[in-house]
C-alpha positions as a Python dict, from the first residue, in 0.01 Angstrom:
ca = {
    (1, 'X'): (0, 0, 0),
    (2, 'X'): (132, 345, -91),
    (3, 'X'): (230, 570, 200),
    (4, 'X'): (275, 946, 200),
    (5, 'X'): (501, 1076, 478),
    (6, 'X'): (594, 1441, 533),
    (7, 'X'): (891, 1553, 742),
    (8, 'X'): (849, 1885, 923),
    (9, 'X'): (1085, 2098, 1127),
    (10, 'X'): (1282, 2417, 1160),
    (11, 'X'): (1572, 2533, 945),
    (12, 'X'): (1876, 2305, 975),
    (13, 'X'): (1706, 2039, 1186),
    (14, 'X'): (1789, 1755, 944),
    (15, 'X'): (1478, 1708, 728),
    (16, 'X'): (1658, 1641, 398),
    (17, 'X'): (1901, 1401, 564),
    (18, 'X'): (1618, 1201, 718),
    (19, 'X'): (1439, 1194, 380),
    (20, 'X'): (1751, 1036, 227),
    (21, 'X'): (1788, 780, 503),
    (22, 'X'): (1421, 677, 514),
    (23, 'X'): (1416, 638, 136),
    (24, 'X'): (1718, 408, 157),
    (25, 'X'): (1560, 216, 446),
    (26, 'X'): (1210, 171, 300),
    (27, 'X'): (1268, 217, -77),
    (28, 'X'): (1049, 526, -81),
    (29, 'X'): (1055, 806, -337),
    (30, 'X'): (1202, 1136, -209),
    (31, 'X'): (1043, 1476, -267),
    (32, 'X'): (1260, 1768, -161),
    (33, 'X'): (1180, 2135, -112),
    (34, 'X'): (1105, 2273, -458),
    (35, 'X'): (1362, 2506, -606),
    (36, 'X'): (1192, 2788, -792),
    (37, 'X'): (1289, 3121, -932),
    (38, 'X'): (1043, 3330, -737),
    (39, 'X'): (978, 3638, -955),
    (40, 'X'): (888, 3839, -644),
    (41, 'X'): (1191, 3754, -435),
    (42, 'X'): (1413, 4053, -516),
    (43, 'X'): (1117, 4288, -465),
    (44, 'X'): (1033, 4110, -139),
    (45, 'X'): (1379, 4163, 7),
    (46, 'X'): (1373, 4527, -101),
    (47, 'X'): (1025, 4595, 43),
    (48, 'X'): (885, 4307, 248),
    (49, 'X'): (558, 4471, 346),
    (50, 'X'): (463, 4540, -16),
    (51, 'X'): (567, 4206, -164),
    (52, 'X'): (535, 3945, 115),
    (53, 'X'): (181, 3846, 13),
    (54, 'X'): (273, 3805, -355),
    (55, 'X'): (581, 3602, -268),
    (56, 'X'): (394, 3368, -37),
    (57, 'X'): (118, 3306, -292),
    (58, 'X'): (385, 3211, -545),
    (59, 'X'): (547, 2968, -300),
    (60, 'X'): (205, 2823, -212),
    (61, 'X'): (124, 2756, -578),
    (62, 'X'): (465, 2601, -638),
    (63, 'X'): (435, 2378, -332),
    (64, 'X'): (86, 2274, -444),
    (65, 'X'): (222, 2153, -778),
    (66, 'X'): (472, 1934, -595),
    (67, 'X'): (199, 1801, -364),
    (68, 'X'): (-12, 1696, -664),
    (69, 'X'): (292, 1536, -825),
    (70, 'X'): (378, 1323, -523),
    (71, 'X'): (15, 1215, -486),
    (72, 'X'): (27, 1090, -847),
    (73, 'X'): (349, 895, -785),
    (74, 'X'): (271, 521, -765),
    (75, 'X'): (549, 464, -508),
    (76, 'X'): (540, 549, -141),
    (77, 'X'): (681, 896, -93),
    (78, 'X'): (851, 1101, 179),
    (79, 'X'): (849, 1480, 155),
    (80, 'X'): (1093, 1739, 286),
    (81, 'X'): (861, 2012, 421),
    (82, 'X'): (496, 2021, 310),
    (83, 'X'): (252, 2276, 175),
    (84, 'X'): (108, 2306, 525),
    (85, 'X'): (427, 2457, 668),
    (86, 'X'): (431, 2733, 408),
    (87, 'X'): (108, 2865, 553),
    (88, 'X'): (112, 2755, 916),
    (89, 'X'): (471, 2858, 985),
    (90, 'X'): (627, 3094, 732),
    (91, 'X'): (330, 3298, 608),
    (92, 'X'): (193, 3317, 962),
    (93, 'X'): (529, 3443, 1087),
    (94, 'X'): (527, 3717, 822),
    (95, 'X'): (179, 3818, 936),
    (96, 'X'): (268, 3820, 1305),
    (97, 'X'): (581, 4024, 1236),
    (98, 'X'): (380, 4283, 1043),
    (99, 'X'): (513, 4203, 695),
    (100, 'X'): (171, 4088, 568),
    (101, 'X'): (-131, 4298, 658),
    (102, 'X'): (-451, 4155, 800),
    (103, 'X'): (-654, 4180, 479),
    (104, 'X'): (-392, 4007, 264),
    (105, 'X'): (-335, 3741, 526),
    (106, 'X'): (-708, 3666, 545),
    (107, 'X'): (-714, 3628, 165),
    (108, 'X'): (-410, 3401, 176),
    (109, 'X'): (-566, 3184, 447),
    (110, 'X'): (-892, 3149, 252),
    (111, 'X'): (-696, 3028, -51),
    (112, 'X'): (-485, 2792, 161),
    (113, 'X'): (-788, 2648, 345),
    (114, 'X'): (-967, 2588, 15),
    (115, 'X'): (-667, 2400, -121),
    (116, 'X'): (-637, 2193, 196),
    (117, 'X'): (-999, 2085, 162),
    (118, 'X'): (-915, 1943, -182),
    (119, 'X'): (-581, 1777, -100),
    (120, 'X'): (-518, 1427, 29),
    (121, 'X'): (-328, 1474, 357),
    (122, 'X'): (-15, 1280, 452),
    (123, 'X'): (-48, 942, 618),
    (124, 'X'): (208, 1063, 874),
    (125, 'X'): (387, 1384, 968),
    (126, 'X'): (729, 1333, 1131),
    (127, 'X'): (815, 1644, 1334),
    (128, 'X'): (1185, 1688, 1410),
    (129, 'X'): (1189, 1886, 1734),
    (130, 'X'): (1506, 2079, 1825),
    (131, 'X'): (1607, 2354, 2063),
    (132, 'X'): (1783, 2670, 1949),
    (133, 'X'): (2136, 2548, 2044),
    (134, 'X'): (2083, 2228, 1842),
    (135, 'X'): (1958, 2422, 1541),
    (136, 'X'): (2248, 2668, 1557),
    (137, 'X'): (2502, 2387, 1585),
    (138, 'X'): (2361, 2200, 1285),
    (139, 'X'): (2327, 2514, 1074),
    (140, 'X'): (2694, 2594, 1145),
    (141, 'X'): (2798, 2236, 1058),
    (142, 'X'): (2643, 2248, 713),
    (143, 'X'): (2824, 2573, 639),
    (144, 'X'): (2584, 2753, 406),
    (145, 'X'): (2688, 3118, 371),
    (146, 'X'): (2333, 3248, 335),
    (147, 'X'): (2238, 3083, 667),
    (148, 'X'): (2535, 3210, 865),
    (149, 'X'): (2362, 3527, 985),
    (150, 'X'): (2018, 3390, 1071),
    (151, 'X'): (1880, 3584, 1366),
    (152, 'X'): (1841, 3346, 1665),
    (153, 'X'): (1512, 3517, 1747),
    (154, 'X'): (1382, 3418, 1403),
    (155, 'X'): (1457, 3052, 1476),
    (156, 'X'): (1286, 3086, 1815),
    (157, 'X'): (976, 3236, 1653),
    (158, 'X'): (962, 2954, 1398),
    (159, 'X'): (1002, 2695, 1675),
    (160, 'X'): (709, 2847, 1864),
    (161, 'X'): (492, 2833, 1552),
    (162, 'X'): (594, 2475, 1482),
    (163, 'X'): (505, 2370, 1836),
    (164, 'X'): (166, 2542, 1812),
    (165, 'X'): (93, 2382, 1474),
    (166, 'X'): (197, 2032, 1578),
    (167, 'X'): (0, 2047, 1904),
    (168, 'X'): (-317, 2130, 1708),
    (169, 'X'): (-261, 1907, 1403),
    (170, 'X'): (-554, 1671, 1353),
    (171, 'X'): (-563, 1583, 982),
    (172, 'X'): (-315, 1293, 1017),
    (173, 'X'): (-102, 1108, 1275),
    (174, 'X'): (216, 1275, 1405),
    (175, 'X'): (546, 1129, 1522),
    (176, 'X'): (763, 1369, 1725),
    (177, 'X'): (1137, 1297, 1715),
    (178, 'X'): (1338, 1460, 1997),
    (179, 'X'): (1649, 1548, 1796),
    (180, 'X'): (1827, 1722, 2086),
    (181, 'X'): (1883, 1371, 2221),
    (182, 'X'): (1909, 1181, 1890),
    (183, 'X'): (2159, 1199, 1606),
    (184, 'X'): (2047, 973, 1321),
    (185, 'X'): (2356, 1070, 1119),
    (186, 'X'): (2615, 972, 1380),
    (187, 'X'): (2422, 680, 1532),
    (188, 'X'): (2275, 412, 1308),
    (189, 'X'): (2085, 287, 1609),
    (190, 'X'): (1894, 614, 1633),
    (191, 'X'): (1796, 584, 1266),
    (192, 'X'): (1677, 229, 1325),
    (193, 'X'): (1473, 341, 1625),
    (194, 'X'): (1310, 617, 1419),
    (195, 'X'): (1233, 369, 1141),
    (196, 'X'): (1067, 134, 1390),
    (197, 'X'): (854, 417, 1530),
    (198, 'X'): (756, 527, 1178),
    (199, 'X'): (641, 175, 1092),
    (200, 'X'): (445, 149, 1417),
    (201, 'X'): (269, 480, 1354),
    (202, 'X'): (186, 392, 994),
    (203, 'X'): (42, 62, 1115),
    (204, 'X'): (-203, 250, 1335),
    (205, 'X'): (-41, 243, 1678),
    (206, 'X'): (-166, 547, 1868),
    (207, 'X'): (83, 589, 2153),
    (208, 'X'): (425, 602, 1988),
    (209, 'X'): (699, 803, 2160),
    (210, 'X'): (1072, 796, 2230),
    (211, 'X'): (1167, 723, 2589),
    (212, 'X'): (1509, 835, 2720),
    (213, 'X'): (1587, 472, 2801),
    (214, 'X'): (1518, 365, 2442),
    (215, 'X'): (1730, 643, 2299),
    (216, 'X'): (2022, 547, 2522),
    (217, 'X'): (1990, 179, 2438),
    (218, 'X'): (1998, 253, 2062),
    (219, 'X'): (2306, 474, 2084),
    (220, 'X'): (2605, 301, 1927),
}
């Protein structure tokens, strides 16, 4: 049976890496964040308040195309960041920070909610939870110049929005991975533990969590 899994989490938390490793483990098809030449991006950086709405609508439409593509894929798929995060995290953050006004944000949400009503949701969302120090350490390790000056407060704001979204998510099951305590790159045992929890959740088990004792026992 085909499965659709989405991996969610803050910048630098390890979403793409986990996509790679789960695809190798389960023979799933990967779908990464879409790369697009956003025609509004230069205008957005020059004048965020004027162009934030236009930019987010473009990203929403681009993410929607990828969502439809992965739904049409006959193989089981795992996605690096979903259409839901565009709206629930990034567009919402722009609104809360005053870069999108109330009228435009209401229009954006109506469009997003309409699309959600028409889309097949994931069978599972894997949320990679991480504290600010963990995010900063992993962002520094991957050494991307454009990420080197990310404001820590921005990461904190995104974390708060992620926690709010995950705590209220009802359209599919959720598996929360405590990545402050787990390193699925350095420890194969941690990856195996995650894979076991993913299988359990997809098979319908309701109470699936990572205990500190389990995490320690799977450290190698």
